N, C-alpha and C positions, 0 to 999 in steps of 0.2 A: 704756245700762244697764251697771251694774257688779255683778258677782256674786262671792260667796264660795262655792266649791264644795268639798265634802268627800265623798270616796268611800272607804268602809271595807269591805274584804273580809276575812272571818275563815274560815280553814280549821280545822276541828276533826277530828282524826284518831282512829280507833279504837285505834290503838297508836302508839308513838313513832316519829317519822320520824328516820332517821339523818342524812339530808341532803336538801335540796331546792334546785332551781335553777329560775328563772322568767324569762320575758321579759315585760315590763310595758309596755302601752300606756295610760298614765294621765295623761301630761302633755299639756296643750293645745298645739296647733301654731299657729304664726303664720300668719294669713291676713289679707288686706287689711282686713276689717271687724272684726278681733278683736285686741285688744292684751293681752298677758299682763303682769300686774304682778309676780307672783311665783308660784313653785311649790315644794312640798316633798313628798318621799316618805319615809314613816317605815315601818320594818319591825321587827316584834317576833316572835321574838327578834332580837338584833343580827345583821347580815349579815357574812359573811366577804368577799364580793366585791360591789362596786357599780360598774358601768360604764355611762355614758350614751353614746348613739350616735343615729344616724338610720337608719331602715330604707330599703328600696328606694324607697318612695314619699315619703320626706322627713319621715315622722312621727317625733317624738322617742320614743325607747325607752330602757328601762333593763334591764340584765341584773343579776340579783341571785342570790346563792348564800348559803344558810344551812347551815352545816356543823356546828352543834351540835345534839344530839338535841332534838326538840321534839314536843309533842302538839297544839300550837295555833300557827297562823301568822296574824299580823295584817299586812295591807298597807294603808296609809292614805295617800291622795293628797289634798293640800289645795292650792288655788290661788285667786288673785283674777284676774278677767279683765274687760275692758271690751269691750262689744259695740256695734257700730253697725249699724243696718239697712242691708243691702247695696243697691246700686242695681240695680233690675230693669228691663230693657228692655221696651218695649211689645210684648206677645207677638205681635200681628198683624204687626209690622214686621220680625220675624226671618226669616232665610233659610228657604226651603221645605225641609222635612225630607228630601226626596229629592235635595237637592243637598248635604247635609252630608257624604256620603261623599267626593265629589270635593274639597270644601273641606278635609277631614281629610288628604287626600293632598298638600297643598301643602307641599313640602319646604322652602320658604323661611320657613315659619312654625313656630318652635319649639313653640308652643302646640298646633298641629295634630299634630305628631309625638308629643307627650306624650299627646294624646287618643286616638290610634290604639290604644294598648295596652289601652284600656278598651272595645274593640269586641267582644272575644271572650268566649265562655262561660267561666265560672270554676266551681270545684268546688261552690259553694253557690248559684250563680245560673244554672244551666243548665236548659233546658226543651225539650221537644218540642212543646209546645202554646201557649207564651206568645205566639208570633208571631200566631197566629190570634186570641187574645184582644185583642191590641194593634191589629189592623188597622182596626176601626171608627173609631179616633181619628186615623188617619193616611191620609186620602184623598190622592191625588196633589196636590202643590203646596201643601198646608197648611203654614203657618209652623211651624217646629220647636217653638218654645216654646208656641205655642197648642195644638199637638197633644199635647205632653208634659203640659201642664196638664189637658187633657181626659182623658188617661189617668189622671192622679192623681185627678181627680174620680170616675172610674168605679171605680177600685180602692177608694176610700173608700166608695162607695155599695154596691158589690157584695160586699164582704168584711166580716165581723164581727170586731171586736177581741175576742179571747177567750184569756186566759192558760191555760197548762197543757195545751193540746191539740196543741201542736207543740214540737219542740226544734230545735236548730241543724241537725240532720241530716235534718229533714223536707224532702223534695224539693219544688221549686216546683210540679211537676205535681200533687202531692197537695194542696197549698194551693189550686190552681186548682179541684180537684174539691170539696174540703170547704168552700171559701169562708169560712175563718176562720183566725185566727192572731194574731201580734203584730207589733210594728213591724219587726223584722228580716225576718219573712216578707214583709211588704208591700214592703219595700225590695228584697229579692231578686226578688220577682215583677216589680216595675217594671223592675229592671235586665234581667231576662230578656226582657221585652217589648221594651225599647228596643234591646238588642243583637241580637235576632232580626231587626230591621230595619236593622242595620248602624250604629246610632247610639251614639257613645261615651257611656258613663255609668259612674259610680263610686259605691261604697258609702261612706257617711259615718257615723261613730260620734261620739257626744257626749252632751250632756245637754239637757234642755228644762225651762225653768221651768214648774212646775205651780202651779195655783191651787186652793186648797181650796174645797169647797162653800160657798156663801154662809152666813155665820153661824158657820162653824167655823174653828178656828185651824189653822195649818200644823202638820203633824206632822214633827218633826225626824227626818231620816234616812229619810223615807218616799218621797222622790223615787226616780228610777231612771235607768239609762242609757237612751239613746234611739238610734234609727237612722233615717236617711233616705237620700236619694240626690241626686246632681247629674247634670245632663245638659249636654253640651257644646254651646254655641250659638256658631257662628262669628261673630266680630266682637264678642262679648260675654264669652266665656270660659265658666266653669262656673256654672250656675244651680241652686240647691238646690230640691228638691221634697220635701215631707213628706206622703206618701199616708196615713199613719196619722191625721193631723189635717187633711188636705185643705187645706194651706196652703203658701205660699212662705215659708220661714223668714226671720224678721226679727231683732229684737234679743233674742229669748228662746231661741234655739238656740245652744248653746256647742259648738264643734267641737273634737274630740280628734284624730281621725285619719281618713284615707280610704285606700281600696284597692279591689281588685276585688270583694270581698265580706267577710263577717264573718271568715272565716279569716285574712285579712291583718291585721286590727286588733283581734282579741279582747283584752279588757282585761288578762287574765293567762293566760299559757300556760306550761307547763313540765313538770317531772318531779319525783317524789319517790322516795326509797329507803326502803321500808317504809311504815308508816302504816295499811295495811289500808283499810277503808271510810272515807270522809270526808264531812263535812257542811259545806256552804258557806253562809255568811250574808253578805249584802250590804246595806249601808245607805248611801244617797246623800242628800245635802242640797244643794239649790241655793237660796241665800239672796241676794235682792237687797240691795245695800248702800245705806243711806240717805245720800245726799250732800247733803241739804237744808241741813245745818249746816256744810258744808265752807267753809273760808275762800276 
């Protein structure tokens, strides 16, 4: 599948901002099943400084600085990407979950050394109670991917998707009690469950192709950013899991960045001098490209 993605973020300030600086995670990253055709980042008003780099996790980032006074800031990311469905191993044939810790300590395997950094609690994915919730999915000797998929099924069944009842600072333990939230909550909960058992897992941000209700047209700009997670499976690498939709991502998930949790990959972070209160509007469009007439 080939997609054209547009992500527009508009900041409207109550008073003029003298200067603003931002760290932007909006460019897609290269992964084995994802090919980037092109990417552009547009800022209004014009930026004074624009520097591209990679963060600690290898995600593409952009530092931008706007030094002219402004009451509105538009940050628009557009790109075209080609997605192939990743190869998924047979879940029952993967290593037992209680052997993953020793496999991750294999110092001769660079992949295992990378995975070890995703074993520990992180600011948005820590919990006192997630381990107890996870345990029914992880009896001794159960294959790691089989157990992780069962956990994904349970999160999807036990928790209600409901916007506006949480924010990024809502603790995982409160989500466990209230049993409701949004995609980032379910990703953080799943991470806390896996890490409580010593299993490497990481947060993934990106986009998901959405389908309008039958008989209705797609609404331009009505899509949204999405979040899921990956679990490390020795011998197979990182396998994506989407508890919000109870599925293993295929060719409709577009990867932007990964890290320990949302705090590592938030789309736009930064500071402003002045401005007072602000209102943020976000419009995302994920549009499949019709290649049927390509030569």
